[in-house]
C-alpha positions in Angstrom: -176.7 -129.4 -14.4 -175.9 -132.6 -12.4 -173.5 -132.1 -9.6 -172.8 -135.8 -9.1 -169.7 -135.9 -11.4 -168.3 -132.8 -9.7 -169.0 -134.3 -6.3 -167.3 -137.6 -7.3 -164.3 -135.7 -8.7 -164.1 -133.7 -5.6 -164.2 -136.8 -3.3 -161.5 -138.4 -5.5 -159.3 -135.3 -5.5 -159.8 -135.0 -1.7 -158.8 -138.6 -1.0 -155.7 -138.1 -3.2 -154.8 -134.9 -1.4 -155.1 -136.7 1.9 -152.9 -139.5 0.6 -150.2 -137.0 -0.4 -150.5 -135.2 2.9 -150.2 -138.2 5.2 -146.6 -138.9 4.5 -145.9 -135.2 5.0 -147.8 -135.3 8.3 -145.8 -138.2 9.6 -142.5 -136.5 9.0 -143.7 -133.2 10.5 -145.3 -134.9 13.5 -142.4 -137.1 14.5 -139.3 -135.2 13.3 -140.7 -131.6 13.6 -139.2 -131.0 10.2 -141.1 -129.5 7.2 -139.8 -131.6 4.3 -139.8 -129.2 1.3 -138.6 -132.1 -0.8 -141.9 -134.0 -0.4 -143.2 -132.8 -3.7 -140.1 -133.7 -5.6 -140.1 -137.2 -4.0 -143.8 -137.4 -5.0 -142.6 -136.7 -8.6 -139.7 -139.2 -8.2 -142.3 -141.9 -7.4 -144.0 -141.3 -10.7 -140.8 -141.6 -12.6 -139.7 -144.7 -10.6 -142.9 -146.4 -11.5 -142.5 -145.4 -15.1 -139.0 -146.9 -15.1 -140.3 -150.1 -13.5 -143.2 -150.5 -15.9 -141.3 -149.6 -19.1 -137.5 -149.8 -18.5 -135.5 -148.2 -21.2 -132.0 -149.1 -20.1 -130.8 -152.5 -21.4 -134.0 -153.1 -23.3 -132.1 -155.7 -25.4 -131.1 -157.6 -22.2 -132.8 -161.0 -21.8 -134.0 -160.1 -18.3 -135.5 -156.8 -19.4 -137.0 -158.4 -22.5 -138.6 -161.0 -20.3 -139.9 -158.3 -18.0 -141.4 -156.3 -20.8 -143.1 -159.5 -22.0 -145.1 -159.7 -18.8 -148.7 -158.4 -18.9 -149.0 -154.7 -18.3 -151.3 -155.3 -15.3 -148.6 -157.4 -13.6 -145.9 -154.8 -14.2 -148.2 -152.0 -12.9 -149.1 -153.9 -9.7 -145.4 -154.6 -9.0 -144.6 -150.9 -9.7 -147.1 -150.0 -7.0 -145.0 -152.1 -4.6 -141.4 -151.6 -5.9 -141.3 -147.9 -6.8 -142.3 -146.7 -3.3 -139.6 -149.0 -1.7 -137.0 -147.5 -4.1 -137.9 -144.0 -3.3 -138.1 -144.9 0.4 -134.5 -146.0 0.3 -133.6 -142.7 -1.3 -135.4 -141.1 1.6 -133.2 -142.9 4.0 -130.1 -141.4 2.4 -131.7 -137.9 2.6 -132.5 -138.5 6.3 -128.8 -139.2 6.9 -128.0 -135.8 5.6 -130.8 -134.3 7.7 -129.3 -135.7 11.0 -126.8 -132.9 11.1 -129.6 -130.4 11.4 -131.4 -132.0 14.4 -131.4 -129.8 17.5 -130.4 -126.7 15.4 -132.4 -123.9 14.1 -135.3 -125.3 11.9 -134.1 -123.1 9.1 -131.2 -125.5 8.5 -133.6 -128.4 7.8 -135.8 -126.2 5.6 -132.8 -125.1 3.5 -131.4 -128.7 3.2 -134.8 -130.2 2.1 -135.3 -127.2 -0.3 -131.9 -127.9 -1.8 -132.7 -131.6 -2.1 -135.9 -130.7 -3.9 -134.0 -128.7 -6.5 -131.4 -131.5 -6.9 -134.1 -134.2 -7.3 -136.0 -132.1 -9.9 -132.9 -131.4 -11.9 -131.9 -135.0 -11.7 -135.3 -136.0 -13.1 -134.8 -133.6 -16.0 -131.3 -135.0 -16.6 -132.4 -138.6 -16.7 -135.9 -138.4 -18.2 -136.0 -135.0 -19.9 -138.5 -132.2 -19.5 -141.3 -133.5 -21.7 -144.5 -134.6 -20.1 -145.1 -138.4 -20.0 -148.0 -140.7 -19.3 -148.0 -143.8 -17.1 -149.1 -146.8 -19.1 -152.3 -148.3 -17.6 -153.7 -151.8 -17.8 -156.7 -152.2 -20.0 -158.8 -153.1 -16.9 -158.2 -149.5 -15.5 -158.7 -147.7 -18.8 -161.9 -146.4 -20.4 -165.2 -145.4 -18.7 -168.0 -147.1 -16.9 -171.7 -146.3 -16.9 -173.3 -145.8 -13.5 -176.9 -144.9 -13.7 -177.2 -142.2 -16.4 -173.6 -140.9 -15.8 -170.3 -141.9 -17.2 -167.3 -142.1 -14.9 -163.6 -142.7 -15.7 -162.7 -146.2 -14.6 -159.3 -145.1 -13.3 -160.8 -142.4 -11.1 -162.9 -145.1 -9.4 -159.8 -147.2 -8.9 -157.8 -144.2 -7.6 -160.6 -143.4 -5.1 -160.8 -147.0 -3.8 -157.0 -147.3 -3.7 -156.7 -144.2 -1.6 -159.3 -145.4 0.8 -157.5 -148.8 1.2 -154.1 -147.0 1.7 -155.4 -144.6 4.3 -157.1 -147.5 6.2 -153.9 -149.6 6.0 -151.9 -146.7 7.5 -154.5 -146.2 10.3 -154.4 -149.9 11.1 -150.6 -149.8 11.2 -150.5 -146.8 13.5 -153.3 -148.0 15.8 -152.9 -151.8 15.9 -149.2 -152.5 15.8 -146.4 -151.8 18.3 -144.4 -149.9 15.7 -147.4 -147.6 15.2 -147.6 -147.0 18.9 -143.9 -146.1 19.0 -144.4 -143.6 16.1 -147.3 -142.0 17.9 -145.3 -141.8 21.1 -142.4 -140.2 19.2 -144.8 -137.6 17.7 -146.1 -136.8 21.2 -142.8 -136.7 23.2 -139.6 -137.8 21.5 -137.5 -137.4 24.7 -139.7 -139.8 26.6 -139.3 -142.3 23.8 -135.5 -141.9 24.1 -135.8 -142.4 27.9 -137.6 -145.7 27.4 -134.6 -147.0 25.5 -136.0 -146.7 22.0 -133.4 -145.8 19.4 -134.7 -142.3 18.3 -132.3 -142.1 15.3 -133.7 -145.4 14.0 -137.3 -144.2 14.6 -136.7 -141.0 12.7 -135.1 -142.8 9.8 -138.0 -145.3 9.6 -140.7 -142.6 9.8 -138.9 -140.5 7.2 -138.6 -143.5 4.8 -142.3 -144.3 5.4 -143.4 -140.8 4.7 -141.3 -140.6 1.6 -142.7 -144.0 0.4 -146.2 -142.7 0.9 -145.4 -139.6 -1.2 -144.1 -141.9 -3.9 -147.2 -144.1 -3.7 -149.4 -141.1 -4.0 -147.4 -139.9 -7.0 -148.0 -143.3 -8.8 -151.7 -143.2 -8.2 -152.0 -139.5 -9.2 -149.7 -139.8 -12.3 -152.4 -140.9 -14.8 -154.6 -138.0 -13.7 -152.1 -135.1 -13.4 -149.5 -136.4 -15.9 -145.8 -136.9 -15.3 -143.4 -133.9 -15.5 -140.4 -132.8 -13.3 -142.2 -129.8 -11.7 -145.4 -131.7 -10.8 -144.2 -131.9 -7.2 -145.2 -128.2 -6.7 -148.8 -129.1 -7.5 -148.6 -131.7 -4.7 -146.6 -130.1 -1.8 -148.7 -126.9 -1.5 -152.1 -128.7 -1.1 -150.4 -131.2 1.2 -149.2 -128.4 3.5 -152.6 -126.8 3.4 -154.3 -130.1 4.3 -152.2 -130.9 7.3 -152.6 -127.4 8.7 -156.3 -127.4 8.0 -156.8 -130.8 9.6 -154.4 -130.1 12.5 -150.8 -131.1 12.6 -150.5 -134.7 13.8 -154.1 -135.7 13.2 -154.5 -138.5 10.7 -158.3 -138.3 10.4 -158.0 -134.5 10.5 -155.8 -134.7 7.4 -158.3 -137.1 5.7 -161.3 -134.8 6.5 -159.4 -131.7 5.4 -158.3 -133.4 2.2 -161.9 -134.3 1.5 -163.1 -130.8 2.3 -160.5 -129.2 0.1 -161.3 -131.6 -2.8 -165.0 -130.9 -2.5 -164.5 -127.2 -2.4 -162.3 -127.3 -5.5 -164.7 -129.7 -7.3 -167.9 -127.8 -6.6 -166.2 -124.4 -7.4 -165.1 -125.9 -10.7 -168.7 -126.7 -11.5 -169.8 -123.1 -11.3 -166.6 -121.0 -11.8 -163.7 -123.1 -13.1 -161.3 -120.1 -12.9 -161.9 -119.9 -9.2 -161.4 -123.7 -8.5 -157.8 -123.4 -7.3 -158.2 -120.1 -5.6 -161.1 -121.5 -3.5 -158.6 -123.9 -1.8 -156.6 -120.9 -0.5 -159.7 -119.0 0.5 -160.9 -122.0 2.5 -157.5 -122.2 4.2 -157.6 -118.5 5.2 -161.1 -118.8 6.5 -160.4 -121.8 8.7 -157.0 -120.6 10.0 -158.4 -117.2 10.8 -160.9 -118.6 13.3 -159.1 -121.8 14.3 -155.3 -121.4 14.0 -154.5 -124.9 15.2 -156.7 -126.5 12.5 -160.0 -128.4 12.6 -158.7 -131.3 14.7 -155.5 -129.8 16.1 -154.8 -130.1 19.8 -155.4 -127.1 22.0 -152.2 -125.4 23.2 -151.5 -122.9 26.0 -151.6 -120.1 23.4 -155.3 -120.7 22.6 -157.7 -118.6 24.6 
């Protein structure tokens, strides 16, 4: 049995897990808030892209008719840009609600984001229904491609490459721009950032919107693989949490490495015992955290011996 397809699927899954986790990591690192609505916002990104590509409201309007007349590839490319921005704006509204929880017991933020997740999921059901949907794909991304003696899904190759580009773009933004430097400083010491005259409220709002937009972007890329359904966010938020803890909270490359590790373990386990594929992810988490509680790339704290 050739392991190459399983290795490829594992790498693709790992990169997608990392992409889902990075937005989660930014919010946790800067705002010290675990956003339990991250998975629902991931799902909302899928539905926002679906609405952009194939709008149903006003289909007889001239503007909508002209939009639907555009090539599917053009509409798909614009959905990758527009849908995360729309969900990011929704995230700004959610962050305004979160502001009343800052400085209080973290339980308030957890409860608020948990409630927001329920509201978003039920809102999705109300607008789009509960039936599973599929995101239309351009012909260039459909079908399969022969590499050597093996056949690979063309879209998985695209998803793998897109995840790499998105991760590198985020790294360049954080490392090579002044805004990225401010975000990293805020994750390290928010009070020092405030003392330097930087508007901490604006920083938190921007980071939350960026994290939410990344969740939506990940949702759009994952949609053709996982399918679109209201509860799909649960399938995303649990691996995302595992990935940022495994990699070390606040470490971008730790999240990427942990995502790849989780994806490879799930992919290779599926090759030999498919019923253990998901369980293997949790066993890996238990094994790593047992011996290294701060994660693989987490910073050492005074509690470590």
